[in-house]
C-alpha positions in Angstrom: 68.8 -15.5 3.7 65.7 -13.4 3.5 63.3 -13.7 6.3 59.7 -14.7 5.6 57.2 -12.5 7.4 54.6 -14.5 9.3 51.2 -12.9 9.1 49.3 -13.0 12.4 45.5 -13.6 12.2 44.6 -10.1 13.5 47.2 -8.1 11.7 44.9 -6.9 8.9 41.7 -5.9 10.8 39.0 -4.2 8.6 38.2 -0.6 9.1 35.1 0.3 11.0 33.1 1.4 8.0 33.7 -1.9 6.2 32.8 -3.9 9.3 29.6 -1.8 9.6 28.8 -2.4 6.0 29.1 -6.1 6.6 26.5 -5.8 9.3 24.1 -4.1 6.8 22.3 -1.4 8.9 19.6 -1.1 6.3 18.3 -4.6 7.3 18.0 -3.7 11.0 14.7 -1.9 10.6 12.2 -4.8 10.3 13.2 -6.6 13.6 13.5 -3.3 15.4 10.0 -2.4 14.2 8.7 -5.8 15.3 10.4 -5.2 18.7 8.7 -1.9 19.0 5.3 -3.6 18.3 6.1 -6.0 21.2 6.8 -3.0 23.4 3.4 -1.3 22.8 1.2 -4.4 22.7 1.6 -5.8 26.2 -1.4 -5.8 28.6 -0.6 -4.6 32.2 2.8 -3.5 31.1 5.3 -2.9 34.0 7.5 0.1 34.3 10.7 -0.7 32.4 14.1 1.0 32.8 15.3 2.9 29.8 18.4 0.8 29.5 16.4 -2.4 29.1 14.5 -0.8 26.2 17.7 0.5 24.6 19.4 -2.8 25.1 16.4 -4.6 23.4 16.6 -2.3 20.4 20.3 -2.9 20.1 19.9 -6.6 20.5 17.2 -7.1 17.9 18.7 -4.8 15.3 22.5 -4.2 15.3 23.4 -7.4 17.2 21.2 -10.3 16.2 20.2 -9.0 12.7 23.7 -7.7 12.2 25.1 -11.1 13.2 22.8 -12.9 10.7 24.2 -10.6 7.9 27.8 -11.3 8.8 27.1 -15.1 8.9 25.4 -15.0 5.6 28.1 -13.0 3.9 30.9 -15.2 5.2 29.3 -18.4 4.0 28.4 -16.8 0.7 31.8 -15.3 0.1 32.7 -17.5 -2.9 29.3 -16.8 -4.6 29.6 -13.1 -3.9 33.1 -13.1 -5.4 31.4 -14.0 -8.7 28.1 -12.1 -8.4 28.8 -9.1 -6.1 32.5 -8.6 -5.9 32.2 -5.2 -4.3 30.8 -6.6 -1.1 33.1 -6.2 2.0 34.5 -9.8 2.1 35.1 -10.5 -1.6 36.5 -7.0 -2.2 39.1 -7.6 0.5 37.9 -4.7 2.7 37.0 -7.3 5.3 40.1 -9.4 4.8 41.2 -12.9 5.8 38.8 -14.7 8.2 37.6 -11.4 9.7 34.1 -12.0 8.4 33.9 -15.2 10.5 35.5 -13.6 13.5 32.9 -10.8 13.4 30.0 -13.3 13.1 31.3 -15.3 16.1 31.9 -12.1 18.1 28.4 -10.8 17.4 26.9 -14.2 18.3 28.6 -14.1 21.7 27.7 -10.4 22.2 24.0 -11.3 21.5 24.1 -14.1 24.1 25.6 -11.8 26.7 23.3 -8.8 25.9 20.2 -11.0 26.3 21.0 -12.2 29.8 19.8 -9.0 31.6 16.5 -9.0 29.7 15.0 -12.1 31.3 14.6 -15.8 30.5 11.9 -15.4 27.8 13.9 -12.8 25.9 17.1 -14.8 26.4 15.5 -17.9 24.9 14.1 -15.9 22.0 17.5 -14.5 21.3 19.1 -17.9 21.3 16.5 -19.1 18.9 17.2 -16.2 16.6 20.9 -16.7 16.7 20.5 -20.4 16.0 18.3 -19.7 13.0 20.8 -17.1 11.7 23.5 -19.7 11.6 21.2 -22.5 10.4 20.0 -20.3 7.5 23.5 -19.7 6.1 26.0 -22.3 7.5 26.5 -25.8 6.2 25.4 -28.5 6.6 21.9 -27.1 7.4 22.0 -24.0 5.1 18.2 -23.4 5.2 18.6 -20.7 2.5 19.1 -23.4 -0.1 15.3 -24.2 0.1 12.9 -21.3 -0.1 10.3 -23.0 2.1 12.6 -23.4 5.1 14.8 -20.4 4.5 12.0 -17.9 4.2 10.3 -19.3 7.3 13.6 -18.8 9.3 13.9 -15.2 8.2 10.3 -14.5 8.9 10.7 -15.8 12.4 13.9 -13.8 13.0 12.6 -10.6 11.5 9.1 -10.5 12.9 8.0 -13.1 15.5 11.0 -13.4 17.8 11.7 -9.7 18.1 8.0 -9.1 18.7 7.8 -11.5 21.6 11.2 -10.3 22.9 9.8 -6.8 23.2 6.6 -8.1 24.8 8.5 -10.1 27.3 10.6 -7.1 28.4 7.6 -4.9 28.9 5.4 -7.6 30.4 7.8 -8.5 33.1 9.1 -11.7 31.6 5.8 -13.2 30.4 3.9 -13.0 27.1 0.2 -13.5 26.7 -1.4 -16.0 24.3 -3.0 -13.2 22.1 0.4 -11.5 21.7 2.1 -14.8 20.7 -0.7 -15.6 18.2 -0.6 -12.2 16.5 3.2 -12.2 16.4 3.2 -15.7 14.9 0.7 -14.7 12.2 2.7 -11.7 11.1 5.8 -13.9 11.2 4.1 -16.3 8.8 3.0 -13.5 6.5 6.7 -12.4 6.3 7.4 -15.6 4.5 5.7 -14.0 1.4 7.8 -10.8 1.8 10.9 -12.9 1.7 9.7 -14.6 -1.5 9.4 -11.2 -3.2 13.0 -10.6 -2.3 14.1 -13.7 -4.2 12.8 -12.4 -7.6 15.9 -10.3 -8.2 18.2 -13.3 -8.1 16.3 -16.1 -10.0 18.9 -16.6 -12.7 21.8 -16.8 -10.2 19.9 -19.0 -7.8 19.1 -21.4 -10.5 22.7 -21.6 -11.6 24.0 -22.0 -8.1 21.5 -24.6 -7.0 19.6 -22.4 -4.6 16.0 -23.6 -4.6 14.2 -20.4 -3.9 10.5 -20.4 -4.4 10.7 -18.5 -7.7 13.1 -21.2 -8.9 11.0 -24.1 -7.7 7.6 -22.7 -8.7 8.4 -20.2 -11.4 8.1 -16.5 -11.0 4.3 -16.2 -11.6 3.3 -19.0 -9.3 5.7 -17.8 -6.6 4.3 -14.3 -6.8 0.7 -15.6 -6.3 1.9 -17.8 -3.4 3.6 -14.7 -1.9 0.4 -12.7 -2.1 -1.7 -15.4 -0.5 0.9 -15.9 2.2 0.9 -12.2 3.1 -2.9 -11.8 2.9 -4.3 -14.8 4.8 -2.5 -14.1 8.1 -3.8 -10.5 8.0 -7.3 -11.8 7.5 -6.8 -14.0 10.5 -5.5 -11.1 12.5 -8.4 -8.9 11.6 -10.9 -11.6 12.5 -9.3 -12.2 15.8 -9.3 -8.5 16.7 -13.0 -8.4 15.8 -13.7 -11.4 17.9 -11.8 -9.8 20.8 -14.0 -6.7 20.6 -11.4 -4.5 19.0 -13.6 -3.6 16.1 -12.1 -0.4 14.9 -8.6 -2.0 14.8 -9.9 -5.1 13.1 -11.6 -3.0 10.4 -8.4 -0.9 10.1 -6.3 -4.0 9.4 -8.9 -5.1 6.8 -8.8 -1.7 5.2 -5.0 -1.8 4.9 -5.3 -5.3 3.4 -7.8 -4.2 0.8 -5.4 -1.5 -0.4 -2.6 -4.2 -0.5 -4.9 -6.4 -2.6 -5.2 -3.7 -5.2 -1.4 -3.3 -5.2 -1.0 -7.1 -5.4 -3.1 -7.1 -8.6 -0.6 -4.8 -10.2 2.4 -6.8 -8.8 1.1 -10.0 -10.4 1.2 -8.4 -13.9 5.0 -8.1 -13.8 6.2 -9.6 -10.5 9.9 -9.7 -11.2 10.1 -6.0 -12.2 7.5 -4.7 -9.7 8.7 -6.6 -6.6 10.9 -3.7 -5.4 7.9 -1.3 -6.0 5.7 -3.5 -3.9 8.2 -3.7 -1.1 8.0 0.1 -0.9 4.2 0.2 -1.0 2.4 -3.0 0.0 4.9 -4.1 2.6 4.8 -0.6 4.2 1.0 -1.1 4.7 1.7 -4.6 6.1 4.0 -3.2 8.8 1.6 -0.4 9.6 -1.0 -3.2 10.2 1.5 -4.7 12.6 1.6 -1.5 14.7 -2.2 -1.1 14.5 -2.6 -4.7 15.8 0.0 -4.1 18.6 -2.0 -1.0 19.8 -5.2 -3.1 19.7 -3.7 -5.8 21.9 -3.1 -3.5 24.8 -6.9 -3.7 25.5 -7.2 -7.5 25.0 -7.3 -9.5 28.2 -4.8 -12.3 28.4 -6.3 -15.7 27.6 
């Protein structure tokens, strides 16, 4: 009688390149940039050991953001098998349940890596990991509604990494001005996430994903995205002016004026021009983040 081979769960581990592709390194830049803004913005910054800074960069980018990508791909594996079969999980390059194993392992790694960075950074990391799972995993699956899903991604990509960096450099505390500016740029990122949904309107509508372009239509969603990106920057500029950082406040306004010109072109053909705007207008948006972070170094804590 022929013997039936019993396949063990860890027999068919993915190769390192496929596992790295699952973590999507190209997505790590936004939270790492926000973390950098947190590093440079803190008033009365303490001397920080190099390993804490390096650990913070790894935590916000490769670990927490990478974890969110693995979680998303695992719970989207059936949809990706239809729409993007070349992705690591549906293609079989990350076989079996390895996508889930990597997501769980990276979650645990994030929790452990955050412990040496202090209570504030640890709590921000837990919040980011919780949002990463809530965004993709049932029964919550925030991504099914653009209002909630985009808010979760904006918080994970901008606000939480920013205050994590500020907490590390600030000796475990974050001033109110830093938290306010981080929250405003996090809110503006909601509009950036809406632009990313334009490329998948047909598929989202067919699969029941209620992104904002699906709910509002492409044109209305594009206008909302522009308002959502612009208004927080107006608030940031006004706050910097009120705090006496006039050159920086006017600098943020100047960057916004250029963005408004670009937004005018975007609204002519939002679906086609969204990738173009991501490379132009969003670049100016993140430059404004850095400018604001530098300005905050001279703002007294409130």
